[in-house]
C-alpha positions in Angstrom: -78.9 -57.9 -60.4 -82.4 -56.2 -59.2 -83.6 -58.8 -57.4 -79.6 -58.5 -55.4 -80.0 -54.5 -55.0 -83.4 -55.0 -53.8 -82.3 -57.2 -51.5 -79.2 -54.9 -50.7 -81.4 -52.4 -49.8 -83.4 -54.2 -47.4 -81.0 -55.4 -45.6 -79.6 -51.7 -45.5 -83.0 -50.4 -44.5 -83.6 -53.2 -41.8 -79.7 -52.6 -39.9 -80.5 -48.7 -40.0 -84.0 -49.0 -38.7 -82.7 -51.5 -35.9 -82.7 -50.1 -32.4 -79.2 -49.9 -31.0 -79.1 -53.1 -29.0 -80.0 -55.3 -31.7 -77.3 -53.0 -34.0 -74.4 -54.0 -31.4 -75.4 -57.7 -31.2 -74.6 -58.1 -35.4 -71.7 -56.1 -35.0 -70.0 -58.2 -32.2 -71.1 -61.5 -34.1 -69.8 -61.0 -37.4 -66.8 -59.4 -35.8 -66.1 -63.2 -34.1 -66.8 -64.5 -37.2 -64.4 -63.2 -39.3 -62.4 -64.5 -37.0 -61.5 -61.4 -33.8 -61.0 -62.1 -30.5 -63.1 -59.6 -28.9 -61.6 -58.8 -25.3 -63.7 -54.9 -24.5 -67.0 -53.3 -26.5 -68.0 -49.8 -26.4 -71.6 -48.5 -27.4 -72.3 -44.7 -28.1 -74.9 -43.6 -30.3 -74.5 -45.4 -33.4 -71.0 -46.0 -32.8 -69.5 -49.2 -31.9 -66.2 -50.1 -30.8 -64.4 -53.4 -30.3 -60.6 -53.8 -28.8 -59.5 -57.1 -30.7 -57.2 -59.3 -32.0 -56.5 -61.5 -35.0 -54.3 -64.3 -34.0 -52.4 -65.7 -37.0 -48.9 -67.9 -36.3 -46.8 -67.1 -34.1 -48.2 -63.5 -34.6 -51.2 -61.4 -33.3 -52.2 -58.1 -34.5 -54.3 -56.2 -32.9 -57.3 -54.0 -34.0 -59.8 -51.2 -33.0 -63.0 -52.3 -35.1 -65.1 -49.3 -35.4 -69.0 -49.7 -36.9 -70.6 -46.4 -37.8 -73.8 -46.7 -38.6 -74.2 -43.2 -41.0 -74.4 -42.0 -44.7 -71.5 -40.5 -45.3 -68.2 -40.0 -43.3 -65.7 -37.3 -43.4 -62.2 -37.3 -43.0 -62.5 -35.0 -39.7 -64.9 -37.8 -38.2 -61.8 -39.9 -38.7 -59.7 -37.8 -37.3 -61.3 -37.5 -34.2 -61.1 -41.2 -33.6 -57.5 -42.0 -35.0 -54.1 -41.5 -34.9 -53.5 -40.8 -31.7 -50.4 -40.8 -29.7 -51.8 -44.0 -27.3 -53.0 -45.6 -30.8 -51.1 -45.1 -33.2 -49.7 -49.0 -33.4 -53.0 -49.8 -33.3 -54.7 -51.2 -36.5 -57.8 -50.5 -37.9 -60.8 -51.5 -39.5 -64.0 -48.6 -39.8 -67.1 -50.2 -41.2 -69.6 -48.1 -41.9 -73.0 -48.8 -43.3 -73.2 -45.3 -45.4 -69.9 -44.4 -47.9 -66.9 -42.6 -47.1 -66.3 -38.9 -48.8 -63.1 -38.8 -50.9 -61.4 -37.1 -48.6 -62.0 -39.8 -45.5 -60.1 -42.1 -48.5 -57.0 -40.7 -48.2 -56.5 -41.9 -44.7 -56.6 -45.3 -45.7 -53.2 -47.1 -45.4 -51.6 -50.5 -43.9 -52.7 -49.5 -40.6 -56.2 -48.1 -41.6 -58.9 -50.3 -43.1 -62.0 -48.6 -45.0 -65.3 -51.0 -45.7 -68.5 -49.2 -47.1 -71.8 -50.9 -47.4 -70.8 -52.1 -49.9 -68.1 -54.6 -47.9 -70.4 -54.5 -45.6 -73.3 -56.3 -47.3 -71.1 -58.9 -48.8 -69.4 -59.6 -45.2 -72.7 -60.4 -44.2 -73.6 -62.0 -46.8 -70.3 -64.7 -46.7 -70.9 -65.3 -42.7 -74.2 -66.6 -43.6 -75.9 -63.4 -41.3 -77.6 -62.0 -44.3 -80.1 -64.2 -44.8 -81.4 -64.3 -40.9 -81.8 -60.7 -40.9 -84.0 -60.7 -44.0 -86.2 -63.6 -42.7 -89.6 -62.8 -41.3 -89.3 -62.3 -37.5 -88.5 -65.1 -35.2 -88.1 -65.7 -32.0 -85.4 -64.4 -29.9 -84.7 -67.7 -28.5 -84.2 -69.1 -32.2 -82.2 -66.4 -32.9 -79.4 -67.0 -29.7 -79.8 -70.8 -30.8 -77.6 -70.6 -33.6 -74.4 -69.5 -31.9 -72.4 -69.1 -29.0 -72.1 -66.1 -26.1 -68.8 -64.7 -26.7 -66.6 -63.0 -24.8 -67.7 -59.5 -26.1 -70.9 -60.8 -25.2 -70.6 -61.1 -21.8 -69.0 -57.8 -21.7 -71.6 -56.4 -24.1 -74.3 -56.6 -21.8 -72.2 -55.9 -18.4 -71.5 -52.8 -20.3 -75.0 -51.8 -21.1 -76.4 -52.6 -17.3 -73.9 -50.6 -16.1 -75.0 -48.1 -18.5 -78.2 -48.4 -17.5 -77.1 -47.6 -13.1 -75.7 -44.4 -14.5 -78.5 -43.3 -15.8 -80.6 -45.1 -12.7 -83.0 -47.4 -14.9 -82.8 -49.9 -12.8 -85.1 -52.8 -14.3 -83.2 -51.6 -17.5 -79.8 -52.9 -15.3 -81.2 -55.5 -13.9 -82.0 -57.3 -17.4 -79.2 -57.2 -18.7 -76.6 -57.9 -16.0 -78.9 -61.0 -15.3 -78.2 -61.8 -19.0 -74.9 -61.6 -18.6 -74.7 -64.0 -15.7 -76.5 -66.6 -17.6 -73.9 -66.5 -20.2 -71.5 -66.7 -17.3 -71.3 -66.2 -13.8 -68.3 -63.8 -13.0 -67.4 -62.0 -9.7 -67.5 -58.3 -12.0 -71.8 -59.2 -12.8 -72.3 -60.9 -9.4 -71.2 -57.2 -7.5 -73.1 -55.2 -10.2 -76.2 -57.6 -10.2 -75.7 -56.6 -5.9 -74.9 -52.6 -7.0 -78.2 -52.6 -8.7 -80.3 -54.4 -6.4 -79.1 -52.0 -3.6 -79.6 -49.0 -5.7 -83.2 -50.6 -6.1 -83.9 -50.9 -2.7 -83.4 -55.0 -2.7 -80.1 -54.7 -0.5 -81.1 -58.5 1.6 -81.6 -59.5 -1.6 -78.1 -58.5 -2.9 -76.3 -59.9 -0.1 -75.8 -63.4 -1.0 -74.7 -62.7 -4.1 -71.6 -60.5 -2.4 -70.9 -63.7 -0.1 -70.4 -65.8 -2.8 -68.1 -63.2 -4.4 -66.3 -63.3 -1.1 -66.2 -67.0 -0.7 -64.1 -67.0 -4.2 -62.0 -63.9 -3.0 -62.1 -63.3 0.5 -59.6 -60.4 -0.6 -62.0 -58.4 -3.4 -62.2 -55.1 -1.2 -64.6 -53.5 -3.7 -67.3 -56.4 -3.0 -66.7 -56.1 1.5 -67.0 -52.2 0.9 -70.5 -52.5 -0.9 -71.4 -55.4 1.8 -70.8 -52.6 4.3 -73.1 -50.0 2.5 -75.9 -52.6 1.6 -75.4 -53.6 5.8 -75.4 -50.0 6.8 -78.7 -49.2 4.5 -80.4 -51.6 6.9 -79.3 -50.8 10.2 -76.6 -53.4 11.2 -73.7 -51.2 11.7 -72.1 -53.7 14.2 -71.5 -55.6 10.7 -71.2 -52.8 8.3 -68.1 -52.0 10.8 -66.6 -55.4 10.6 -66.9 -55.0 6.6 -65.2 -52.1 6.1 -63.1 -52.6 8.6 -62.1 -56.1 6.3 -62.2 -53.8 2.9 -59.4 -51.7 4.8 -57.6 -55.1 5.9 -57.5 -56.0 2.3 -55.9 -52.9 0.8 -55.7 -50.4 3.4 -55.8 -47.5 0.4 -59.5 -47.9 -0.2 -60.1 -44.3 0.3 -64.7 -45.0 0.3 -63.7 -47.8 3.3 -62.2 -45.2 5.7 -64.6 -42.7 5.1 -67.4 -45.2 5.3 -65.8 -46.9 8.9 -65.2 -43.3 9.8 -69.3 -42.8 9.3 -69.9 -45.7 11.1 -68.1 -44.5 14.5 -70.0 -41.4 14.4 -73.1 -42.9 14.5 -72.3 -44.7 17.1 -70.6 -41.8 18.8 -67.1 -43.5 18.7 -65.8 -39.7 17.7 -62.3 -40.7 18.0 -61.8 -43.6 16.1 -64.0 -42.1 13.4 -61.3 -39.0 14.0 -58.7 -41.5 13.3 -60.3 -43.0 10.1 -60.3 -39.7 8.8 -57.1 -39.3 8.8 -56.0 -42.7 7.7 -58.4 -41.4 4.6 -56.5 -38.3 4.4 -53.3 -39.7 4.2 -55.0 -41.6 0.9 -56.8 -38.5 -0.6 -55.8 -34.9 1.4 -58.1 -32.7 -1.5 -61.7 -34.4 -0.7 -63.9 -32.2 0.6 -65.8 -34.2 2.3 -63.3 -36.5 4.3 -62.8 -32.5 6.1 -66.1 -31.9 6.5 -66.6 -34.8 8.7 -63.3 -35.0 10.2 -64.4 -31.7 11.6 -67.8 -32.7 12.8 -65.6 -35.7 14.7 -63.8 -32.7 16.3 -66.3 -30.8 17.4 -68.2 -33.7 19.1 -64.6 -34.0 21.0 -64.8 -30.4 22.1 -62.1 -29.1 19.7 -64.3 -26.1 18.2 -61.3 -24.3 16.9 -59.9 -27.6 14.9 -63.2 -28.4 13.6 -63.7 -25.2 12.2 -60.6 -25.1 10.2 -61.4 -28.8 9.0 -64.6 -27.3 8.0 -62.8 -24.1 6.2 -59.9 -27.0 4.6 -63.3 -28.6 2.7 -64.0 -25.1 1.5 -61.0 -24.4 0.3 -61.0 -27.8 -2.1 -64.4 -27.3 -2.9 -66.1 -23.7 -2.3 -69.7 -25.1 -3.7 -69.2 -27.8 -0.6 -72.6 -27.2 1.1 -72.6 -29.1 3.8 -69.4 -28.0 5.5 -71.5 -24.4 5.6 -74.5 -25.6 7.4 -71.6 -27.8 9.5 -70.1 -23.9 10.4 -73.2 -22.7 10.8 -74.3 -25.1 13.8 -71.0 -24.8 14.9 -71.1 -21.2 15.6 -75.1 -21.5 16.8 -73.5 -24.4 19.1 -71.0 -20.8 20.4 -73.9 -17.9 20.7 -72.2 -16.4 17.4 -76.0 -16.3 15.7 -74.2 -13.5 13.4 -71.4 -15.8 12.3 -73.9 -18.6 11.8 -76.1 -16.4 10.6 -74.1 -16.0 7.2 -72.5 -19.6 7.0 -76.7 -21.0 7.0 -77.9 -18.2 4.5 -74.0 -19.7 1.9 -75.2 -23.5 3.1 -79.2 -22.2 1.5 -77.8 -20.4 -1.6 -75.7 -24.2 -2.9 -78.3 -26.8 -1.0 -82.1 -25.7 -0.3 -83.7 -28.1 2.0 -85.8 -28.5 5.8 -82.4 -28.7 7.5 -81.4 -25.4 6.7 -84.7 -23.2 6.5 -85.4 -25.0 10.6 -81.8 -23.6 11.9 -81.8 -20.6 9.9 -85.4 -20.4 11.7 -83.3 -20.8 14.8 -81.1 -17.8 14.5 -83.5 -15.6 14.2 -85.4 -16.4 17.0 -81.9 -16.2 18.9 -81.7 -12.7 17.1 -85.4 -11.4 18.2 -86.2 -11.6 14.8 -90.0 -13.8 15.0 -91.3 -12.9 11.3 -88.2 -14.2 9.9 -88.2 -17.4 11.7 -91.2 -18.0 10.6 -91.0 -17.4 7.0 -88.2 -19.4 6.8 -90.0 -22.3 8.7 -92.7 -21.8 6.3 -89.7 -22.6 3.8 -88.4 -26.0 5.6 -92.6 -27.1 5.7 -92.3 -26.3 1.8 -89.9 -28.4 0.9 -90.4 -31.0 3.9 -94.5 -30.9 5.3 -93.8 -33.2 7.3 -90.9 -32.0 9.3 -92.3 -32.3 13.1 -89.6 -29.9 14.5 -90.5 -27.3 11.6 -94.6 -28.1 13.2 -93.6 -27.7 16.7 -91.3 -24.2 16.3 -93.6 -22.9 13.6 -96.9 -23.5 16.2 -94.9 -21.9 19.6 -94.2 -19.2 16.8 -97.6 -18.9 15.7 -99.2 -18.7 18.8 -97.5 -15.6 20.2 -98.5 -13.9 16.8 -102.0 -14.6 17.2 -102.4 -13.9 20.7 -100.4 -10.8 20.8 -103.0 -8.3 21.1 -105.1 -10.1 23.1 -102.1 -10.4 25.9 -101.3 -6.3 25.1 -105.1 -6.0 26.2 -105.0 -7.4 29.3 -101.9 -6.4 30.3 -103.2 -2.8 29.9 -106.6 -3.9 31.7 -103.8 -5.2 34.4 -101.8 -1.9 34.8 -105.0 0.4 35.3 -106.1 -2.2 38.1 -103.2 -1.8 39.4 -102.8 1.5 39.2 -106.9 1.9 40.9 -105.5 -0.3 44.1 -102.2 1.6 44.7 -104.3 4.9 44.6 -106.7 3.1 47.2 -104.2 2.0 49.6 -102.3 5.7 49.1 -99.2 3.5 48.2 -97.2 6.2 45.8 -94.3 4.2 45.5 -96.6 1.0 44.1 -98.2 3.8 41.9 -94.6 5.0 40.4 -93.8 1.1 39.7 -97.1 0.7 37.9 -96.0 4.3 35.8 -93.5 3.3 35.1 -94.5 -0.1 33.7 -92.3 -2.3 36.3 -95.5 -5.1 36.6 -93.5 -7.3 38.5 -92.8 -5.3 41.0 -95.2 -3.4 40.9 -97.2 -6.5 41.8 -94.4 -7.5 44.2 -95.3 -5.0 45.8 -99.2 -5.1 45.7 -99.1 -9.0 46.1 -96.2 -9.7 48.2 -95.1 -12.4 46.1 -91.7 -14.9 46.5 -88.8 -13.2 44.5 -88.8 -16.5 42.7 -92.3 -15.8 41.4 -91.2 -12.5 40.8 -88.6 -14.4 38.6 -90.6 -16.5 36.7 -93.0 -13.3 35.8 -89.8 -11.3 34.9 -89.4 -14.6 32.4 -92.2 -14.6 31.2 -93.4 -11.1 30.8 -94.0 -11.2 26.9 -96.2 -13.8 27.7 -99.3 -11.8 28.8 -101.8 -14.3 29.4 -99.1 -16.3 32.1 -98.5 -12.7 33.9 -102.4 -12.3 34.3 -102.9 -16.0 35.4 -99.6 -15.5 38.2 -101.6 -12.5 40.0 -104.7 -13.8 40.0 -103.3 -16.9 41.5 -101.3 -15.6 44.5 -104.1 -13.0 45.4 -106.8 -15.7 45.2 -104.5 -17.9 47.6 -104.0 -14.6 49.9 -107.7 -13.6 50.3 -108.8 -17.5 50.8 -110.9 -17.5 47.2 -111.9 -20.0 44.9 -111.2 -19.4 41.3 -112.0 -22.7 39.4 -109.4 -24.0 36.3 -107.9 -20.3 35.3 -106.1 -21.4 32.2 -109.6 -22.1 30.6 -110.7 -18.7 31.1 -110.9 -16.0 28.4 -108.7 -13.1 28.6 -111.0 -10.5 29.5 -112.2 -12.7 32.1 -109.3 -13.0 33.7 -108.5 -9.1 34.2 -112.1 -8.7 35.3 -111.5 -11.8 38.1 -108.0 -9.6 39.3 -110.6 -6.3 39.5 -112.9 -8.3 41.7 -110.0 -10.0 43.8 -108.3 -6.9 44.2 -111.6 -4.8 45.2 -112.3 -7.6 47.7 
């Protein structure tokens, strides 16, 4: 008796120490050996739930078998699982590695069977599993050779693969789907493996799997959808569009296919076709903000700005935190030169999604509103998030150059004013002197140097870039006097001012 108790205790300890996968595999084998046909398995933490049938002559009883790896099971825990409106007609078999509390035992009835550890131990012994578990660890191949995989085990492998896929553990997901495929090459398993490979950046390896699925069933719209996404990812837009076309051909209510097909049309500048795709998607689901957002983009490119704005607003009506709609509204207002509204919208975007796109657009808006320092700060934020952003780097370079040279150019302009003032005094040109005093340098240069109207217009446009003003003045004086001045672009500002003075005095 003591030896038997020791054996039972050792077995219980071994089961409690198993990883969840091994425990779930044990439960699956035990239920199959008990005569159940398992349709589906669901595993969560230390709970294994099997959807199973027990076949008897002329009838089939539907069971939900629940394995609980627990020390104690309360009535509340059982009530959370059973006696809901949907499951009241089912038979429940609850098996635990521990004991049921007294109040839990009151729930046992014709439809509810409760089995404690001693029953679990007995079942494992009767079906020859106890001996296996107590033996020294053997190779996985030896254990697997003792039984044939059940339908429940295939479902189990696929479920694990899907769980790891959802948690972005792609290596483990691939491991489990390959196990499932070794049991049976089903379409579900092939499509799942294709999706995992796609997520791993191995889309080209996934294409033959989907081709195989479609050879078996050309009307599998989910396979066409995944194939289109893979082809789109590798840049084969024409073939991707054909795949999406097949998808909606066999299932015109596949909203994801309509959206993806519309996005492909946008990328190919086929805005009217894209709009039609989004309209078809909205006939199926009108509450998806991404459809309204993408529809707005198509309308904007078609020049229908008011309708585009309305579409973005509808996206935000369904989801006030849908960031991309704020960004697209900002782009629309920016293109329409409504910079204050554009700024408000991009700020809403950045509250929800801080990325380089938003900060670069904000910098462009600040520049249009004359806020150079704010623009520089925004570009610095963009480069923190995306150091290689070329647009941000080029814009920051231009802004920073102007700021660094501002003091030097201010000094050069001051010297140029003084030179023109002296030149006007020497010439006795009262009007020229008045222009200098009024700081109307473009007009003063025109009067002093008789340069063309086109050059004056250019000078006015570059008036804040003082170095350019100096260079322009020097070139015109030198041309008038036939003087050789060399490469003025390489000269320092003080050298340029001195050269201008010499030219004016000569």
